[in-house]
C-alpha positions as CSV (number, residue, x, y, z in Angstrom):
1,M,-134.0,144.7,-133.2
2,L,-133.1,141.1,-133.7
3,P,-134.3,138.0,-131.1
4,I,-131.9,137.3,-128.6
5,A,-131.5,134.0,-129.8
6,E,-130.8,134.8,-133.4
7,T,-128.2,137.8,-132.3
8,N,-126.2,134.6,-130.0
9,E,-126.2,132.2,-133.2
10,M,-124.5,134.8,-135.3
11,K,-122.1,135.4,-132.6
12,R,-120.9,132.1,-132.5
13,P,-117.6,130.8,-134.0
14,H,-117.6,128.7,-136.9
15,L,-116.2,125.8,-136.0
16,R,-113.9,123.2,-137.9
17,G,-113.6,119.4,-136.4
18,R,-111.9,116.6,-137.3
19,F,-112.4,112.7,-137.6
20,A,-109.0,111.2,-136.9
21,P,-109.1,107.5,-136.7
22,S,-105.9,105.2,-136.8
23,P,-106.5,102.4,-139.1
24,S,-105.5,99.3,-137.1
25,G,-108.9,97.9,-137.1
26,R,-112.4,98.5,-138.0
27,F,-115.0,100.9,-135.8
28,H,-116.7,99.9,-132.7
29,I,-120.1,101.6,-132.0
30,G,-117.9,104.1,-129.2
31,N,-116.0,105.3,-132.1
32,I,-119.2,106.4,-134.0
33,F,-120.6,107.9,-131.0
34,A,-117.3,110.0,-130.3
35,S,-117.7,111.0,-134.1
36,L,-121.4,112.1,-133.8
37,I,-120.8,114.2,-131.1
38,A,-117.9,115.9,-132.8
39,A,-120.1,116.2,-135.9
40,L,-122.7,117.9,-133.9
41,V,-120.2,120.6,-132.4
42,A,-118.2,121.6,-135.5
43,D,-120.0,123.1,-138.9
44,E,-117.8,121.3,-140.8
45,M,-115.5,118.2,-140.5
46,V,-112.0,117.4,-141.5
47,L,-111.1,113.8,-142.0
48,R,-107.3,112.8,-141.2
49,I,-106.1,109.3,-141.2
50,E,-103.7,108.6,-138.2
51,D,-101.6,106.4,-139.8
52,L,-98.2,107.0,-138.3
53,D,-97.2,103.8,-137.1
54,P,-96.3,101.9,-140.5
55,D,-96.5,98.4,-138.6
56,R,-100.0,98.7,-137.1
57,S,-101.3,100.9,-140.3
58,K,-103.2,98.8,-142.9
59,Q,-105.0,99.8,-146.3
60,E,-107.8,97.2,-145.4
61,H,-108.5,99.4,-142.2
62,I,-108.3,102.5,-144.1
63,D,-110.7,101.3,-146.7
64,A,-113.3,100.1,-144.3
65,I,-112.9,103.4,-142.5
66,M,-113.8,105.4,-145.4
67,R,-116.8,103.0,-146.1
68,D,-118.1,103.1,-142.5
69,L,-117.9,107.0,-142.4
70,E,-119.9,107.3,-145.7
71,W,-122.4,104.8,-144.7
72,F,-123.2,106.4,-141.5
73,G,-123.6,109.7,-143.8
74,F,-120.7,111.6,-142.2
75,E,-119.3,114.1,-144.5
76,W,-115.9,115.8,-144.5
77,T,-115.3,119.3,-146.3
78,S,-111.6,119.0,-147.8
79,A,-109.3,116.5,-149.0
80,V,-108.5,113.9,-146.8
81,V,-105.4,114.2,-144.7
82,Y,-102.5,111.3,-144.3
83,Q,-100.2,111.5,-141.5
84,S,-97.6,109.3,-143.5
85,A,-97.4,111.8,-146.6
86,E,-94.3,113.4,-147.0
87,D,-95.7,117.0,-146.5
88,Q,-97.1,116.1,-143.1
89,Q,-93.7,114.6,-142.2
90,E,-91.6,117.6,-143.3
91,R,-94.1,119.5,-140.9
92,Y,-93.3,117.3,-138.1
93,R,-89.6,117.6,-138.5
94,H,-89.7,121.2,-138.7
95,A,-91.5,121.0,-135.2
96,C,-89.2,118.9,-133.7
97,E,-86.5,121.3,-134.7
98,V,-87.9,124.4,-133.4
99,L,-88.6,122.4,-130.1
100,E,-84.7,121.4,-130.2
101,T,-83.5,124.9,-130.9
102,Q,-85.2,125.9,-127.6
103,G,-83.1,123.4,-125.9
104,L,-86.3,121.3,-124.5
105,V,-85.6,118.1,-126.3
106,Y,-83.0,115.5,-125.1
107,P,-82.4,111.9,-126.4
108,C,-83.8,109.0,-124.3
109,F,-82.1,105.3,-124.5
110,C,-84.5,103.5,-122.3
111,T,-86.2,100.5,-123.8
112,R,-89.6,99.7,-123.1
113,A,-88.0,96.8,-120.5
114,D,-86.2,99.6,-118.9
115,L,-89.4,101.8,-118.4
116,H,-91.2,98.6,-116.8
117,S,-88.5,97.7,-114.6
118,A,-88.0,101.2,-113.3
119,R,-91.6,100.4,-112.0
120,A,-92.6,104.3,-113.1
121,P,-95.6,105.9,-110.6
122,H,-98.5,106.3,-112.7
123,V,-101.8,108.6,-112.4
124,G,-104.5,106.6,-113.9
125,E,-103.3,104.8,-117.3
126,E,-100.3,107.8,-117.5
127,F,-97.0,106.2,-116.7
128,I,-94.5,109.1,-115.5
129,Y,-91.1,109.0,-116.8
130,Q,-88.2,109.0,-114.2
131,N,-85.7,111.5,-115.9
132,T,-83.7,108.4,-116.4
133,C,-82.0,109.9,-119.5
134,K,-82.3,113.6,-118.3
135,G,-79.0,114.0,-116.5
136,I,-76.4,112.3,-118.9
137,S,-73.7,114.4,-119.5
138,A,-73.1,115.9,-123.2
139,E,-70.2,113.6,-123.5
140,V,-71.8,110.2,-122.8
141,R,-74.9,111.3,-124.3
142,D,-73.1,112.2,-127.7
143,E,-71.3,108.8,-127.6
144,R,-74.4,106.7,-126.9
145,M,-76.3,108.6,-129.7
146,S,-73.6,107.6,-132.4
147,C,-74.1,103.8,-131.7
148,E,-77.5,103.5,-129.7
149,R,-81.0,104.1,-130.8
150,Y,-83.0,106.6,-129.1
151,A,-86.4,108.3,-129.1
152,L,-86.7,112.1,-128.2
153,R,-88.2,113.5,-125.1
154,L,-89.8,116.7,-124.4
155,D,-88.5,118.7,-121.1
156,V,-91.5,119.6,-119.1
157,A,-90.0,121.4,-116.5
158,A,-90.7,124.9,-117.6
159,A,-94.8,123.9,-118.1
160,P,-97.2,126.3,-116.5
161,S,-98.5,124.6,-113.3
162,P,-101.0,123.9,-113.0
163,L,-101.9,124.1,-116.8
164,C,-105.6,124.5,-117.0
165,F,-108.2,124.4,-119.9
166,A,-112.0,124.7,-120.3
167,D,-113.3,121.4,-121.5
168,T,-116.7,121.4,-123.3
169,F,-118.1,118.6,-121.5
170,Q,-115.6,117.7,-118.5
171,G,-115.6,121.6,-117.3
172,E,-112.2,123.4,-116.1
173,S,-109.5,120.9,-116.0
174,C,-106.1,121.3,-114.3
175,F,-103.0,119.3,-114.7
176,D,-99.4,119.2,-113.3
177,L,-97.2,117.9,-116.1
178,V,-94.3,117.2,-114.0
179,R,-96.3,115.4,-111.5
180,E,-98.9,113.7,-113.5
181,A,-97.2,113.1,-117.0
182,G,-93.3,113.8,-116.9
183,D,-91.1,114.4,-119.9
184,F,-92.8,112.6,-122.9
185,I,-91.9,111.3,-126.3
186,I,-92.0,113.6,-129.6
187,K,-90.4,111.1,-131.5
188,R,-89.7,107.2,-131.1
189,S,-86.5,105.3,-131.3
190,D,-87.8,103.6,-134.6
191,G,-87.9,107.0,-136.1
192,V,-91.7,107.6,-136.3
193,F,-92.9,111.0,-134.6
194,A,-95.2,110.5,-131.7
195,Y,-98.9,111.1,-131.4
196,Q,-98.5,113.9,-129.3
197,L,-96.8,116.0,-131.7
198,A,-98.3,114.9,-135.1
199,V,-102.1,116.0,-133.9
200,V,-100.8,119.2,-132.6
201,V,-98.9,120.1,-136.1
202,D,-102.1,118.2,-138.1
203,D,-104.8,120.3,-136.0
204,A,-102.7,123.7,-136.7
205,A,-102.1,123.0,-140.8
206,S,-105.7,122.1,-141.1
207,G,-107.1,124.9,-139.1
208,I,-108.9,122.4,-136.5
209,D,-110.5,124.8,-133.7
210,S,-112.7,121.9,-132.5
211,V,-111.6,118.8,-130.9
212,V,-113.9,116.0,-129.6
213,R,-112.8,113.0,-128.6
214,G,-112.8,110.2,-125.6
215,V,-112.3,111.1,-122.1
216,D,-109.7,108.6,-122.2
217,L,-107.6,111.4,-124.2
218,L,-108.4,113.8,-121.7
219,T,-104.7,113.5,-120.3
220,S,-103.2,114.2,-123.6
221,T,-104.6,117.6,-123.8
222,P,-101.9,119.8,-121.4
223,K,-99.4,118.1,-123.4
224,Q,-100.9,119.2,-126.7
225,I,-101.8,122.4,-125.1
226,Y,-98.0,122.8,-123.7
227,L,-96.7,122.0,-127.3
228,Q,-98.9,124.5,-129.2
229,R,-97.7,127.0,-126.6
230,L,-93.8,126.4,-127.6
231,L,-94.8,126.2,-131.2
232,G,-97.0,129.1,-131.5
233,L,-99.8,127.5,-132.6
234,P,-103.4,128.2,-131.9
235,T,-105.0,125.8,-129.1
236,P,-108.7,124.4,-130.3
237,V,-111.5,124.1,-128.1
238,Y,-111.4,120.8,-126.4
239,G,-114.0,118.5,-125.8
240,H,-113.8,115.0,-124.1
241,V,-117.0,113.1,-123.9
242,P,-117.6,109.5,-121.7
243,I,-116.5,106.6,-123.2
244,F,-118.2,103.4,-123.9
245,V,-117.4,100.6,-121.9
246,D,-118.1,96.7,-121.5
247,E,-119.8,94.8,-119.0
248,S,-117.1,94.7,-117.0
249,G,-116.6,98.5,-117.3
250,R,-113.6,98.2,-119.6
251,K,-113.2,100.8,-122.2
252,L,-114.3,99.1,-125.6
253,S,-111.9,98.2,-128.2
254,K,-111.9,97.2,-131.9
255,R,-111.5,93.6,-130.2
256,N,-114.9,93.7,-128.8
257,K,-116.8,91.6,-131.2
258,D,-120.0,92.5,-130.1
259,A,-119.6,96.2,-130.4
260,S,-118.1,96.0,-133.6
261,L,-119.4,97.5,-136.6
262,S,-118.5,94.2,-138.3
263,Y,-120.7,92.5,-136.2
264,L,-123.7,94.9,-136.1
265,I,-123.5,95.8,-139.6
266,D,-122.4,92.6,-141.3
267,D,-124.2,89.8,-138.9
268,L,-127.2,91.6,-137.1
269,G,-127.9,93.4,-140.2
270,L,-128.7,96.8,-138.4
271,S,-129.2,100.0,-140.4
272,A,-127.2,103.3,-139.8
273,E,-130.8,104.6,-139.0
274,A,-131.2,102.3,-135.8
275,M,-127.7,102.7,-134.6
276,L,-127.5,106.7,-134.9
277,G,-131.0,106.7,-133.6
278,G,-129.9,104.6,-130.7
279,I,-127.0,107.1,-129.5
280,S,-128.4,110.6,-130.8
281,R,-130.2,110.9,-127.6
282,I,-127.2,110.4,-125.6
283,A,-125.2,112.6,-128.4
284,L,-127.7,115.5,-128.0
285,A,-127.9,115.5,-124.2
286,L,-123.9,116.3,-124.6
287,S,-124.2,118.6,-127.3
288,P,-123.4,122.4,-126.0
289,S,-126.8,123.7,-127.8
290,G,-128.7,120.6,-127.2
291,K,-130.6,120.9,-130.3
292,R,-128.9,121.0,-133.5
């Protein structure tokens, strides 16, 4: 008879995770922290470049992402996925059409200024849409669509309440999409497919069943699970890790020079081993196995 430890290890599912950086700037140490934990949890990793936004996505940042991940020793097991690729865009269009046939999508003509002037309530950093365009008559809606730019929003009125999932690091997490998020955008007014729709389609297309990311994206998960259910797609195992903050308690961003890889590597000359060693103790404590 096999020892219990070996039997449990044999039964553990093979997990496929992903790195999914947006090429809008160079990594900071918090990005590497989240990437390290994702690699600890999964058995293989896919690299996806989230270059949906043509105005913010730069080739120089893509090149830097590739160099930094390789420098730290991260590996991926298949071709790099680019959200801007035509085959990816076709998948997004198809998913959007499926949602439209379900009668769950409507045009939103609100500008950024409109949304701010409405003083929409919010939960944490999550602004809640006030259904400004939801009740527009079909006649007025068609007329405005013919001459105005508009985004597409997904109606969440029929979403389970609460929508709950087991988070690897945060435990049982429950959300009321209507009260805590509201109808959200799946396609922007400039024609760019929105993050929530794109990542759901991407994860399913790449066979991703392990998603590890910062806890600041925890509120995105119920939206993505709702989309997965509507589109008939599988739901990965989600895990949201603590985020790195600066001295004031604010989340690190690519503007934090003293935490940027440009500063740590290029200016201070720190090695990959030194930086990974410094954050590995934290990552290992958060890893489900605690030993891999």
